[in-house]
C-alpha positions in Angstrom: -19.4 4.0 -66.7 -21.0 0.6 -65.9 -22.9 -0.1 -62.7 -20.1 -2.4 -61.4 -17.5 0.4 -61.7 -19.8 2.8 -60.0 -20.4 0.4 -57.1 -16.6 -0.1 -56.8 -16.1 3.7 -56.6 -19.0 4.2 -54.2 -17.7 1.4 -51.8 -14.0 2.3 -52.1 -13.4 -1.3 -53.3 -9.6 -2.1 -53.3 -10.3 -5.2 -55.5 -10.8 -2.9 -58.5 -7.5 -1.0 -58.0 -5.4 -1.3 -61.2 -8.3 -2.5 -63.3 -9.6 1.0 -63.9 -9.3 4.6 -62.6 -11.8 7.3 -62.3 -11.4 11.0 -63.1 -13.4 13.9 -61.8 -14.2 16.5 -64.4 -14.9 19.1 -61.6 -11.5 18.8 -59.9 -9.5 17.4 -62.8 -8.1 14.6 -60.6 -7.8 10.9 -61.2 -8.3 8.4 -58.4 -8.2 4.7 -57.7 -11.5 3.0 -57.0 -10.4 2.6 -53.4 -9.8 6.3 -52.8 -11.4 7.5 -49.6 -12.1 11.0 -50.8 -15.7 12.0 -50.8 -18.0 10.0 -53.1 -18.3 11.9 -56.4 -21.4 12.8 -58.3 -21.6 10.1 -61.1 -22.3 12.7 -63.8 -18.8 14.2 -63.1 -16.9 10.8 -63.4 -14.9 9.5 -66.4 -13.4 6.0 -66.4 -9.9 5.3 -67.6 -8.1 1.9 -68.0 -4.7 3.5 -67.5 -3.5 6.5 -65.4 -1.4 7.7 -68.3 -4.5 8.1 -70.5 -6.0 10.4 -68.0 -2.8 12.4 -67.5 -2.6 12.9 -71.3 -5.9 14.6 -71.4 -5.1 17.0 -68.5 -6.1 15.2 -65.3 -3.7 15.1 -62.3 -3.1 12.4 -59.8 -5.1 12.5 -56.5 -2.9 13.5 -53.5 -4.7 11.0 -51.3 -4.7 7.7 -53.3 -1.7 8.5 -55.6 -2.8 6.4 -58.6 0.4 7.3 -60.4 2.5 5.3 -57.9 2.1 1.6 -58.5 3.8 0.5 -55.3 1.8 2.9 -53.1 -0.5 0.8 -50.9 -2.8 3.4 -49.3 -3.0 6.6 -47.3 -3.1 4.6 -44.0 0.1 2.9 -44.9 1.7 6.2 -45.7 0.7 7.6 -42.3 2.0 4.4 -40.7 5.4 4.8 -42.5 5.6 8.5 -41.5 4.9 7.5 -37.9 7.5 4.8 -37.9 10.1 7.2 -39.3 9.2 9.8 -36.7 9.5 7.2 -33.9 12.8 5.8 -35.2 14.2 9.3 -35.4 13.0 10.4 -32.0 13.0 7.2 -30.0 15.5 8.4 -27.4 13.3 11.4 -26.6 10.3 11.5 -24.3 7.4 10.1 -26.2 4.6 12.5 -26.9 1.7 11.6 -29.2 0.9 15.3 -29.4 4.4 16.3 -30.6 4.3 13.5 -33.2 0.8 14.5 -34.4 1.9 18.2 -34.6 4.9 17.2 -36.6 3.0 14.9 -39.0 0.1 17.4 -39.1 -2.4 14.6 -38.5 -5.0 13.9 -35.8 -3.3 11.9 -33.0 -6.2 9.3 -32.7 -6.1 8.8 -36.5 -2.4 8.2 -36.4 -2.8 5.6 -33.7 -5.7 3.9 -35.5 -3.8 3.8 -38.9 -0.6 2.6 -37.3 -2.3 -0.2 -35.4 -4.4 -1.3 -38.4 -1.2 -1.6 -40.6 1.3 -2.9 -38.0 -0.9 -4.7 -35.4 0.7 -2.7 -32.5 0.3 0.8 -31.2 3.0 3.5 -31.9 3.9 3.3 -28.2 4.5 -0.5 -28.3 6.6 0.0 -31.4 8.6 2.6 -29.5 9.2 0.2 -26.7 10.2 -2.5 -29.2 12.8 -0.2 -30.7 14.2 0.9 -27.4 14.5 -2.7 -26.2 16.3 -3.7 -29.4 18.7 -0.8 -29.0 19.2 -1.8 -25.3 20.0 -5.4 -26.3 22.8 -4.0 -28.5 24.2 -1.9 -25.7 23.9 -4.7 -23.1 25.9 -7.0 -25.3 28.7 -4.5 -25.5 29.0 -4.6 -21.7 30.5 -1.1 -21.1 27.5 0.9 -19.8 25.6 0.3 -16.5 21.9 -0.7 -16.7 20.8 2.9 -15.6 23.1 4.4 -18.3 21.5 2.2 -20.9 18.0 3.0 -19.7 18.7 6.7 -20.1 20.5 6.2 -23.4 17.5 4.5 -25.0 14.9 7.0 -23.7 13.7 5.7 -20.4 13.7 8.0 -17.3 14.6 5.3 -14.8 15.9 1.7 -14.6 12.7 0.3 -13.1 10.6 1.4 -16.1 13.3 0.2 -18.4 13.5 -3.2 -16.7 9.7 -3.7 -16.8 9.5 -2.9 -20.6 12.7 -5.0 -21.3 11.2 -8.1 -19.5 7.9 -7.6 -21.3 9.6 -7.8 -24.7 12.3 -10.4 -24.0 11.1 -12.5 -21.1 14.2 -11.7 -19.0 15.6 -8.7 -17.1 18.4 -6.6 -18.6 20.8 -8.1 -16.0 19.9 -11.6 -16.9 20.2 -10.8 -20.6 23.7 -9.3 -20.1 24.7 -12.4 -18.1 23.9 -14.7 -21.0 26.0 -12.6 -23.5 
């Protein structure tokens, strides 16, 4: 292992992902240089240019950085995707960060931080965006009242719904319906 490789491992440098992989002789795992697992002892590290070479000699892929999946873009993105899926599945229900974190088996603050870092908005703002988009569909169909739509998309009352709808669209639900 050369000094440059060790520095990349020590600093979790994403720039080196794909150029080399490192394997730990103690745990028999192979990781990307950007892996956020604990910094290994350099005497237990072996360098490989290809994941397949490490797999052939008995190492297994790390569960955190998943070096065997080329399109995988990081643990934080994985958490963000799990959070999106949870919100999209449960957007009509009362929002609870605790319930979501219990389901995902992750710390609620870490979920929020990862989601915002990847998407630029909080999970709650993403939820409101989903609800408003669903409400726009229902408003254009013109067969439910505003309160029925509010309840259908997960809001407890029409006032809260109207405030969120206007924040995201710039118009009230009634004004939106009138333009359809």
